C-alpha positions as CSV (number, residue, x, y, z in Angstrom):
1,X,-0.3,0.0,0.0
2,X,3.1,2.1,0.9
3,X,4.3,1.3,-2.5
4,X,1.4,2.3,-3.9
5,X,1.0,5.9,-2.1
6,X,4.7,7.1,-3.3
7,X,3.9,5.8,-7.0
8,X,1.5,7.4,-6.7
9,X,2.8,10.7,-5.9
10,X,4.9,10.0,-8.3
11,X,2.2,10.3,-11.0
12,X,0.3,12.9,-8.4
13,X,3.9,15.4,-9.6
14,X,3.6,15.6,-13.4
15,X,0.0,16.2,-13.5
16,X,1.0,19.4,-10.5
17,X,3.7,20.3,-13.4
18,X,1.6,20.6,-16.2
19,X,-1.2,22.4,-13.6
20,X,1.4,24.8,-12.7
21,X,2.8,25.5,-16.6
22,X,-1.4,25.7,-18.0
23,X,-2.0,28.6,-15.2
24,X,0.8,30.1,-16.8
25,X,-0.8,29.9,-20.4
26,X,-2.4,32.9,-21.0
27,X,-4.7,31.3,-23.5
28,X,-6.3,28.6,-20.2
29,X,-6.4,32.1,-17.8
30,X,-9.4,33.9,-20.4
31,X,-11.0,31.0,-20.5
32,X,-11.6,30.6,-16.6
33,X,-12.8,33.6,-16.4
34,X,-15.3,33.1,-18.9
35,X,-18.7,31.6,-18.8
36,X,-19.6,30.2,-23.0
37,X,-20.3,27.7,-24.7
38,X,-16.5,28.1,-26.7
39,X,-15.1,28.3,-23.4
40,X,-16.5,25.6,-21.6
41,X,-15.5,23.3,-25.0
42,X,-11.9,24.9,-25.2
43,X,-11.9,23.1,-20.9
44,X,-13.4,19.8,-21.8
45,X,-10.2,19.6,-23.9
46,X,-8.0,20.6,-21.6
47,X,-9.0,18.5,-19.0
48,X,-9.9,15.5,-20.9
49,X,-6.1,15.7,-22.2
50,X,-5.3,16.0,-19.0
51,X,-6.8,13.0,-18.0
52,X,-6.2,10.7,-20.5
53,X,-2.3,11.7,-18.8
54,X,-3.2,10.2,-15.7
55,X,-5.0,7.6,-17.4
56,X,-1.2,6.7,-19.4
57,X,1.1,7.5,-16.4
58,X,-1.1,4.7,-13.8
59,X,-0.3,1.7,-12.0
60,X,-1.1,-1.4,-13.0
61,X,-2.2,-4.3,-10.5
62,X,-2.8,-7.0,-11.6
63,X,-5.0,-10.4,-10.3
64,X,-3.1,-11.1,-8.0
65,X,-1.9,-7.3,-6.2
66,X,1.5,-7.0,-7.9
67,X,1.9,-3.2,-8.8
68,X,3.8,-3.0,-12.8
69,X,5.2,0.4,-13.4
70,X,5.5,1.2,-17.3
71,X,6.2,4.8,-19.0
72,X,2.9,4.5,-20.8
73,X,0.3,2.5,-20.1
74,X,-1.4,2.4,-23.0
75,X,-3.4,-1.2,-22.6
76,X,-4.3,-3.7,-19.9
77,X,-5.6,-7.0,-19.5
78,X,-8.9,-7.7,-18.5
79,X,-7.8,-9.5,-15.5
80,X,-5.5,-6.4,-13.7
81,X,-6.5,-3.5,-12.9
82,X,-5.1,0.3,-12.7
83,X,-4.3,2.7,-10.1
84,X,-4.1,6.6,-11.6
85,X,-5.3,9.8,-11.2
86,X,-8.0,10.4,-12.6
87,X,-10.6,10.9,-11.1
88,X,-8.3,14.2,-9.7
89,X,-8.5,15.4,-13.0
90,X,-12.3,15.2,-13.8
91,X,-13.3,16.8,-10.1
92,X,-10.7,20.0,-10.9
93,X,-12.1,19.7,-14.1
94,X,-16.0,20.1,-12.5
95,X,-14.6,22.7,-9.9
96,X,-13.2,25.1,-12.4
97,X,-15.4,24.3,-15.7
98,X,-18.9,23.5,-13.6
99,X,-21.4,20.4,-13.4
100,X,-21.0,20.5,-17.7
101,X,-17.4,20.5,-17.8
102,X,-16.7,18.2,-15.0
103,X,-19.8,15.8,-16.0
104,X,-17.9,15.5,-20.2
105,X,-14.7,15.6,-18.6
106,X,-15.8,12.6,-16.7
107,X,-17.5,10.7,-20.2
108,X,-15.1,11.0,-22.5
109,X,-12.0,10.0,-19.2
110,X,-13.8,7.0,-18.7
111,X,-14.1,6.0,-21.8
112,X,-10.2,5.8,-23.0
113,X,-10.2,3.8,-19.3
114,X,-12.8,1.3,-21.1
115,X,-10.7,1.3,-24.1
116,X,-7.3,0.8,-22.1
117,X,-8.6,-1.6,-19.8
118,X,-9.2,-3.9,-24.0
119,X,-12.9,-2.4,-23.3
120,X,-14.2,-4.3,-20.1
121,X,-15.2,-2.3,-16.5
122,X,-17.4,0.0,-18.7
123,X,-18.5,0.5,-15.2
124,X,-15.5,2.9,-15.3
125,X,-18.2,5.5,-17.9
126,X,-21.0,6.4,-15.5
127,X,-18.9,6.6,-12.5
128,X,-16.4,9.4,-13.9
129,X,-19.8,11.2,-15.1
130,X,-20.7,11.3,-11.4
131,X,-18.0,12.6,-10.7
132,X,-18.3,15.6,-12.9
133,X,-21.3,16.3,-12.2
134,X,-20.8,16.1,-8.6
135,X,-17.8,18.1,-8.1
136,X,-19.7,21.3,-10.8
137,X,-22.1,21.3,-8.8
138,X,-20.5,21.5,-4.9
139,X,-17.4,23.5,-6.7
140,X,-20.4,26.1,-8.1
141,X,-21.8,26.0,-4.7
142,X,-19.4,26.7,-2.2
143,X,-17.4,29.1,-5.2
144,X,-16.6,32.4,-3.2
145,X,-16.8,35.6,-6.2
146,X,-13.6,35.3,-8.9
147,X,-12.1,32.2,-6.8
148,X,-13.3,28.5,-6.4
149,X,-14.1,26.6,-3.3
150,X,-10.9,27.0,-0.2
151,X,-8.5,24.8,-0.1
152,X,-9.7,22.5,2.6
153,X,-13.4,22.4,1.0
154,X,-11.5,20.9,-2.1
155,X,-9.8,18.3,0.0
156,X,-12.7,17.3,0.9
157,X,-14.9,17.5,-2.2
158,X,-11.6,15.1,-3.5
159,X,-12.6,12.8,-1.8
160,X,-16.1,12.6,-1.8
161,X,-15.2,12.8,-5.4
162,X,-12.8,9.4,-4.9
163,X,-15.6,8.0,-2.5
164,X,-17.8,7.9,-5.9
165,X,-15.8,6.2,-7.3
166,X,-14.7,3.5,-4.4
167,X,-18.2,2.4,-4.5
168,X,-18.4,1.7,-8.4
169,X,-14.8,-0.2,-8.0
170,X,-15.8,-2.0,-4.6
171,X,-19.4,-3.2,-5.7
172,X,-17.6,-3.9,-9.3
173,X,-13.4,-4.9,-8.5
174,X,-14.4,-6.6,-5.3
175,X,-13.3,-6.1,-1.8
176,X,-9.4,-7.3,-3.2
177,X,-8.8,-4.9,-4.8
178,X,-10.9,-1.7,-3.1
179,X,-8.4,-2.4,-0.1
180,X,-5.6,-2.2,-1.6
181,X,-6.2,1.1,-3.7
182,X,-8.5,3.1,-1.3
183,X,-6.2,4.9,1.4
184,X,-3.7,5.4,-1.7
185,X,-6.0,7.2,-4.0
186,X,-8.3,9.1,-1.6
187,X,-5.0,10.6,0.3
188,X,-3.8,11.6,-3.2
189,X,-7.1,13.1,-4.8
190,X,-8.2,14.3,-2.0
191,X,-4.4,16.0,-1.8
192,X,-3.6,16.6,-5.9
193,X,-6.9,19.0,-5.8
194,X,-6.1,21.2,-2.7
195,X,-3.2,21.8,-4.5
196,X,-4.3,22.0,-8.1
197,X,-6.3,24.6,-7.1
198,X,-4.6,26.5,-4.8
199,X,-2.0,27.5,-7.9
200,X,-5.1,28.9,-9.9
201,X,-6.5,30.4,-6.6
202,X,-3.0,32.2,-6.0
203,X,-2.9,33.0,-9.1
204,X,-7.0,35.3,-9.4
205,X,-5.7,36.6,-5.6
206,X,-2.7,37.0,-7.2
207,X,-5.0,38.8,-9.9
208,X,-7.1,40.7,-7.6
209,X,-4.5,42.5,-5.7
210,X,-2.9,44.2,-9.1
211,X,-6.2,45.1,-9.6
212,X,-6.4,46.9,-6.4
213,X,-3.6,48.4,-6.9
214,X,-4.1,49.4,-10.5
215,X,-7.0,50.8,-9.3
216,X,-4.8,53.2,-6.7
217,X,-3.1,53.6,-9.9
218,X,-6.0,54.4,-12.1
219,X,-7.8,56.8,-10.0
220,X,-3.8,58.9,-9.5
221,X,-3.9,58.5,-13.0
222,X,-7.2,59.6,-14.4
223,X,-7.4,63.0,-11.7
224,X,-4.2,63.5,-13.5
225,X,-5.7,63.2,-17.4
226,X,-8.5,65.4,-17.1
227,X,-7.3,68.5,-16.9
228,X,-5.7,67.1,-20.4
229,X,-8.5,65.9,-22.1
230,X,-10.8,68.8,-21.4
231,X,-8.7,70.8,-23.4
232,X,-9.8,68.2,-26.4
233,X,-7.7,65.8,-28.1
234,X,-4.7,67.6,-30.0
235,X,-1.2,66.9,-29.6
236,X,-0.6,68.5,-26.7
237,X,-3.2,67.8,-24.8
238,X,-2.4,63.6,-26.3
239,X,1.5,63.6,-25.4
240,X,1.1,64.8,-21.9
241,X,-1.8,61.8,-21.9
242,X,0.7,59.0,-22.8
243,X,3.9,60.7,-20.2
244,X,1.0,60.4,-17.7
245,X,-0.7,56.7,-18.6
246,X,3.0,55.4,-18.9
247,X,4.0,57.0,-15.7
248,X,1.8,54.7,-13.6
249,X,1.4,51.8,-15.4
250,X,4.0,49.0,-16.5
251,X,3.2,49.3,-20.9
252,X,6.9,50.2,-22.4
253,X,4.8,52.7,-24.9
254,X,1.8,54.6,-25.1
255,X,0.4,56.1,-27.7
256,X,-2.9,58.1,-28.7
257,X,-4.4,58.7,-32.3
258,X,-6.9,60.6,-33.8
259,X,-9.0,59.5,-37.1
260,X,-5.7,59.9,-39.6
261,X,-2.7,61.0,-37.6
262,X,-0.8,59.4,-34.8
263,X,-0.9,62.6,-32.4
264,X,1.9,61.7,-29.0
265,X,3.8,58.3,-29.2
266,X,6.2,57.5,-25.6
267,X,8.2,55.0,-24.9
268,X,9.8,52.5,-26.8
269,X,9.1,52.6,-30.9
270,X,8.5,56.7,-30.6
271,X,12.1,57.1,-33.1
272,X,9.0,56.9,-35.8
273,X,5.7,56.6,-34.6
274,X,5.9,60.3,-35.2
275,X,3.3,62.8,-34.0
276,X,1.7,64.3,-36.8
277,X,2.8,61.1,-39.0
278,X,-0.2,58.8,-40.3
279,X,-1.0,56.1,-38.4
280,X,1.3,53.4,-39.2
281,X,0.2,50.2,-38.2
282,X,-2.7,47.8,-39.7
283,X,-4.2,47.1,-36.6
284,X,-4.8,51.3,-35.7
285,X,-5.8,51.2,-38.7
286,X,-8.9,48.3,-38.1
287,X,-10.2,49.7,-34.5
288,X,-10.2,53.3,-35.9
289,X,-12.5,51.9,-38.8
290,X,-14.4,50.0,-37.2
291,X,-14.8,51.7,-33.4
292,X,-13.8,47.9,-31.7
293,X,-10.6,46.8,-29.7
294,X,-7.6,44.8,-30.7
295,X,-5.6,42.9,-29.3
296,X,-2.5,41.3,-30.8
297,X,-0.4,38.8,-29.0
298,X,2.1,38.6,-31.6
299,X,4.5,41.4,-33.2
300,X,2.4,40.6,-37.3
301,X,-0.4,41.4,-35.9
302,X,1.0,45.1,-35.0
303,X,2.1,45.5,-38.7
304,X,4.7,48.2,-38.2
305,X,5.8,48.6,-41.6
306,X,8.8,49.3,-39.5
307,X,11.3,46.5,-39.3
308,X,13.1,47.5,-36.8
309,X,10.5,48.4,-34.9
310,X,10.2,47.0,-31.2
311,X,6.8,46.4,-29.7
312,X,5.7,43.2,-30.2
313,X,2.3,42.8,-28.6
314,X,-0.4,45.5,-28.4
315,X,-3.6,46.9,-27.2
316,X,-5.5,49.2,-29.4
317,X,-8.4,50.4,-28.2
318,X,-11.4,53.2,-29.5
319,X,-11.5,56.4,-28.7
320,X,-15.3,57.0,-28.8
321,X,-17.5,60.7,-28.1
322,X,-21.7,60.2,-29.1
323,X,-20.7,57.2,-30.0
324,X,-18.5,58.2,-32.4
325,X,-14.6,57.1,-33.4
326,X,-12.3,60.2,-32.8
327,X,-9.3,58.8,-32.4
328,X,-7.9,54.7,-30.7
329,X,-5.7,54.9,-27.7
330,X,-2.5,52.4,-27.6
331,X,-0.9,50.6,-25.3
332,X,2.4,48.2,-26.1
333,X,5.0,45.3,-24.5
334,X,8.3,44.7,-25.5
335,X,8.2,41.5,-24.9
336,X,4.3,39.2,-25.6
337,X,4.2,37.5,-22.8
338,X,3.4,40.8,-20.5
339,X,0.2,40.9,-22.1
340,X,-2.2,40.1,-20.1
341,X,-6.3,39.9,-19.4
342,X,-5.1,42.2,-15.8
343,X,-3.8,45.3,-18.7
344,X,-6.3,43.5,-21.6
345,X,-8.9,45.1,-18.4
346,X,-6.7,48.0,-17.2
347,X,-7.1,49.1,-21.1
348,X,-10.3,48.6,-21.6
349,X,-11.1,50.6,-18.3
350,X,-9.0,53.5,-19.4
351,X,-10.3,53.7,-22.7
352,X,-14.5,54.3,-21.3
353,X,-13.5,56.6,-18.4
354,X,-10.6,58.8,-21.4
355,X,-13.6,58.7,-23.6
356,X,-16.0,60.2,-20.9
357,X,-13.4,63.2,-20.0
358,X,-13.0,63.3,-24.1
359,X,-17.0,63.7,-24.4
360,X,-16.8,65.8,-20.7
361,X,-14.2,68.4,-22.9
362,X,-16.6,68.3,-25.6
363,X,-19.6,69.4,-24.2
364,X,-17.5,72.0,-21.8
365,X,-16.2,73.5,-25.7
366,X,-19.7,73.2,-26.4
367,X,-20.9,75.1,-24.0
368,X,-18.5,77.3,-24.3
369,X,-18.9,77.9,-27.8
370,X,-23.0,78.0,-27.4
371,X,-21.9,81.0,-24.5
372,X,-20.1,82.7,-27.1
373,X,-22.4,82.3,-29.8
374,X,-24.4,84.3,-27.6
375,X,-22.5,87.1,-26.8
376,X,-21.0,87.6,-29.8
377,X,-25.1,87.2,-32.0
378,X,-25.4,90.2,-29.6
379,X,-23.0,91.8,-30.1
380,X,-23.2,91.3,-33.6
381,X,-26.8,91.9,-33.8
382,X,-28.3,93.9,-31.2
383,X,-25.2,96.4,-30.7
384,X,-25.2,100.0,-30.3
385,X,-24.3,101.2,-33.5
386,X,-26.8,98.6,-36.1
387,X,-29.6,99.8,-33.6
388,X,-29.0,102.6,-33.8
389,X,-28.8,103.3,-37.9
390,X,-32.0,101.5,-37.9
391,X,-34.0,103.5,-35.3
392,X,-32.1,106.2,-37.5
393,X,-33.7,105.2,-40.5
394,X,-37.0,104.0,-39.2
395,X,-37.8,108.3,-38.4
396,X,-36.7,109.1,-40.7
397,X,-39.5,106.8,-42.6
398,X,-41.8,108.3,-40.3
399,X,-41.9,112.1,-41.7
400,X,-41.7,110.5,-45.2
401,X,-43.6,107.0,-45.7
402,X,-45.2,105.7,-42.2
403,X,-45.9,102.8,-43.6
404,X,-42.5,101.5,-44.8
405,X,-41.7,102.5,-41.3
406,X,-44.2,100.7,-39.6
407,X,-42.8,97.5,-42.0
408,X,-39.1,98.4,-40.6
409,X,-40.4,98.6,-37.1
410,X,-42.2,95.5,-37.6
411,X,-39.0,93.7,-39.3
412,X,-36.9,95.6,-36.7
413,X,-39.1,93.6,-34.3
414,X,-38.5,90.4,-35.8
415,X,-34.9,90.3,-36.2
416,X,-35.0,90.8,-32.5
417,X,-36.9,88.4,-31.3
418,X,-35.2,85.7,-33.6
419,X,-32.0,86.7,-32.6
420,X,-33.0,86.2,-28.7
421,X,-34.8,82.3,-29.9
422,X,-32.2,81.1,-31.4
423,X,-29.4,82.0,-28.9
424,X,-31.4,79.6,-25.9
425,X,-31.0,77.1,-28.8
426,X,-27.9,74.2,-30.0
427,X,-30.4,73.9,-33.7
428,X,-33.6,75.3,-34.9
429,X,-36.0,74.8,-38.3
430,X,-34.7,76.0,-41.0
431,X,-37.8,77.9,-41.3
432,X,-36.9,80.6,-38.5
433,X,-33.3,80.6,-39.2
434,X,-34.2,81.8,-43.0
435,X,-36.8,84.3,-41.8
436,X,-34.1,85.5,-39.7
437,X,-32.0,86.2,-42.9
438,X,-34.7,87.8,-44.5
439,X,-36.0,90.0,-41.5
440,X,-31.7,91.3,-41.5
441,X,-31.9,91.9,-45.5
442,X,-35.6,93.8,-45.0
443,X,-32.9,96.1,-42.8
444,X,-30.5,96.5,-44.3
445,X,-32.6,97.4,-47.7
446,X,-34.6,100.2,-45.8
447,X,-31.7,102.1,-45.8
448,X,-29.9,100.6,-49.1
449,X,-33.2,100.6,-51.2
450,X,-32.5,97.5,-54.5
451,X,-29.2,97.7,-52.8
452,X,-29.3,93.6,-51.8
453,X,-31.3,91.3,-53.2
454,X,-30.8,87.9,-52.0
455,X,-32.5,84.1,-53.6
456,X,-33.6,81.1,-52.3
457,X,-32.8,77.7,-53.3
458,X,-33.8,75.6,-51.5
459,X,-35.9,72.1,-51.7
460,X,-38.8,71.1,-51.1
461,X,-38.7,68.1,-48.5
462,X,-35.3,70.3,-46.2
463,X,-37.6,70.5,-43.7
464,X,-34.3,70.5,-41.7
465,X,-32.7,72.1,-38.7
466,X,-29.8,73.5,-38.6
467,X,-27.3,75.4,-36.1
468,X,-28.7,79.1,-35.1
469,X,-26.9,82.2,-37.2
470,X,-25.4,79.7,-39.6
471,X,-27.4,81.3,-42.8
472,X,-27.4,85.5,-41.2
473,X,-23.7,84.9,-40.5
474,X,-22.6,84.5,-43.8
475,X,-25.2,86.4,-45.1
476,X,-24.4,89.4,-43.1
477,X,-20.7,88.8,-43.8
478,X,-21.3,88.6,-47.4
479,X,-23.1,92.2,-46.8
480,X,-20.2,93.7,-44.9
481,X,-16.9,92.5,-46.9
482,X,-18.2,91.8,-50.2
483,X,-19.2,94.2,-52.2
484,X,-17.9,97.3,-51.0
485,X,-17.4,100.0,-53.2
486,X,-21.0,98.7,-54.9
487,X,-24.1,99.6,-55.0
488,X,-25.6,97.6,-57.4
489,X,-26.1,93.9,-57.9
490,X,-25.1,92.5,-55.5
491,X,-26.6,89.4,-55.2
492,X,-26.7,86.4,-52.3
493,X,-27.6,83.1,-52.7
494,X,-29.0,80.9,-50.6
495,X,-28.8,77.2,-51.8
496,X,-30.0,74.2,-48.9
497,X,-30.1,70.4,-50.7
498,X,-30.2,67.4,-49.5
499,X,-28.8,63.1,-50.1
500,X,-28.8,60.1,-49.0
501,X,-26.4,61.4,-46.3
502,X,-26.0,65.0,-46.0
503,X,-27.6,67.9,-46.1
504,X,-25.4,71.2,-48.1
505,X,-26.4,74.6,-47.2
506,X,-24.5,76.8,-49.1
507,X,-24.3,81.0,-49.3
508,X,-22.6,82.6,-52.4
509,X,-22.4,85.6,-53.1
510,X,-21.0,88.3,-55.9
511,X,-18.6,90.2,-54.6
512,X,-15.3,90.7,-54.9
513,X,-13.6,88.1,-53.1
514,X,-10.9,87.0,-50.4
515,X,-7.9,88.0,-49.5
516,X,-5.7,85.2,-50.8
517,X,-3.8,85.6,-47.5
518,X,-6.7,85.8,-45.5
519,X,-8.9,83.3,-46.4
520,X,-6.9,80.6,-44.7
521,X,-7.5,81.4,-41.9
522,X,-11.4,82.3,-42.1
523,X,-13.2,79.5,-40.3
524,X,-9.2,77.8,-38.7
525,X,-8.8,81.6,-36.6
526,X,-10.7,83.9,-34.4
527,X,-10.0,87.4,-36.4
528,X,-10.5,90.9,-34.5
529,X,-11.6,92.7,-36.7
530,X,-14.4,96.1,-36.0
531,X,-17.0,94.3,-37.4
532,X,-16.9,90.7,-35.8
533,X,-17.5,89.0,-38.2
534,X,-13.6,86.9,-37.9
535,X,-14.7,86.0,-35.0
536,X,-17.9,85.0,-36.3
537,X,-17.2,82.8,-39.0
538,X,-14.6,81.0,-36.3
539,X,-17.6,80.7,-33.8
540,X,-19.9,79.0,-36.0
541,X,-17.0,76.5,-37.4
542,X,-16.2,75.1,-34.2
543,X,-20.0,74.9,-33.1
544,X,-20.9,72.7,-36.6
545,X,-17.6,70.5,-36.1
546,X,-18.0,69.8,-32.5
547,X,-22.2,69.3,-33.3
548,X,-21.7,66.7,-36.5
549,X,-17.2,66.3,-36.3
550,X,-14.6,67.4,-39.0
551,X,-16.7,66.6,-42.0
552,X,-19.2,69.7,-41.4
553,X,-16.7,71.8,-41.0
554,X,-17.2,75.7,-43.5
555,X,-15.5,74.9,-46.8
556,X,-14.9,78.6,-48.1
557,X,-13.7,79.1,-52.2
558,X,-13.1,82.6,-53.7
559,X,-12.1,84.6,-56.3
560,X,-12.4,87.6,-58.0
561,X,-15.3,86.6,-59.0
562,X,-17.3,86.0,-56.0
563,X,-17.5,84.3,-52.9
564,X,-19.4,80.5,-51.6
565,X,-19.3,79.2,-48.3
566,X,-20.6,75.8,-47.7
567,X,-21.4,73.4,-44.7
568,X,-22.6,69.6,-45.3
569,X,-24.6,68.2,-42.1
570,X,-24.7,64.2,-42.2
571,X,-28.4,63.7,-42.1
572,X,-28.6,61.9,-39.0
573,X,-28.0,64.6,-37.1
574,X,-30.3,67.2,-39.9
575,X,-33.8,66.5,-37.7
576,X,-36.9,67.0,-39.2
577,X,-39.5,69.4,-38.2
578,X,-42.7,68.4,-36.9
């Protein structure tokens, strides 16, 4: 009996050594954290292999109780029996994978034992399945949070599982064999289950402790990155954020991109992953296009065209604002095996936090722009110069044409009312914006009769919402700047056309055009001027980008024959009015 115990202890060492190797395999660690049919199937295959190894490394017991050692016990005479660690692996399979995995592994292990014994002792199939079912149900019952049953409970489950097997052996193989193997196999199964599950629990506990440490660091990290992400996604803010992430994590390199260019890259590979260059890696391009996270466990999966790139594994995640991907967060290791589920979960959390921070920054920027829009609108539209000009014109008309003065006064009222309504909303009906334009032009026509002619080309089905002042600002810009030195034949055309995806708004004039040196700055920077139109164009452009994305920014074309300014609003954002 003692000799059998020592021999089985050697076999147990093989299984536990394999278990230690298995726990250090990334694929297995991901499986035990999943509850999918694919994960269960993979666990069945893995533990079935362990069970077959247990059968093959067993100790043969002859009909006269002699012990026979062999390297691999592939076949067994019908008169002989075998002592092995099969029940141990089935028990652990049930504890780790649950009743379905335990029962399936029990069936496969029992079937192999029957085949190994020259198709004898069919009772091993139901007995092994019962062991797997019992350990699976009991393991689920005693599981605590993310860790499995405690060591002593696991040892007790091992004893109970082996006890089930012993009952079948006693019934079908006799008490003589049972007396020989009972104590060694009961002891080995309980010890083996104890150690096997303890190895896995130790890894899980270490991972949880690492997560706790990372949580503390993440709180500090997010606190430090918030001020930069609130500035928006640009080269300066991205560089600061990458430095902070690298400081508080174990990643060898950190990068951030927008949809087209690398904004920052800190750490390994920064000699060729340069700011303001087009995104190089295939992995990043796929994430930006698809909007889904990707993990690369080999250098080839990253797809960097630089053959000397030291980056071996990567996590690339989309940065999203309002379900729209605006860039990517990239984290790299120079050693592929360092990428574990802990780092993957950390990166997913960071991407979510950073996306929220960017959304907060954009929301604040939009709020600021909205406030600025109100101020600029009131300054530009309800300013003393404009107001007194209108009042003086109306006062003069009251002495010569009372009806025309009355009409002008109504137009002034409409203009102020539209202005006050517009500053309360981020989008208003197109018809309301056109009324605002009409009241402005009517007042200007009162001062300068027949000097300006405004025409509309609006698609009949273009019942949409647009940002307030988007047309009025452009028309005012044309009135104040396009026709300098001209008193007639001054035409402004407003066009609104719909396509399958966008609504195109266009304001064009036949004026003198914009100076070539000034053209690139319009809408991109705030230009100081007495009339304020440069600032108004910049404000409008930023509001368009914030509401609908870069594709909606102002497009300005100008020659000496006139100027055309366009903006494209996505139809999904151009809500139909009721």
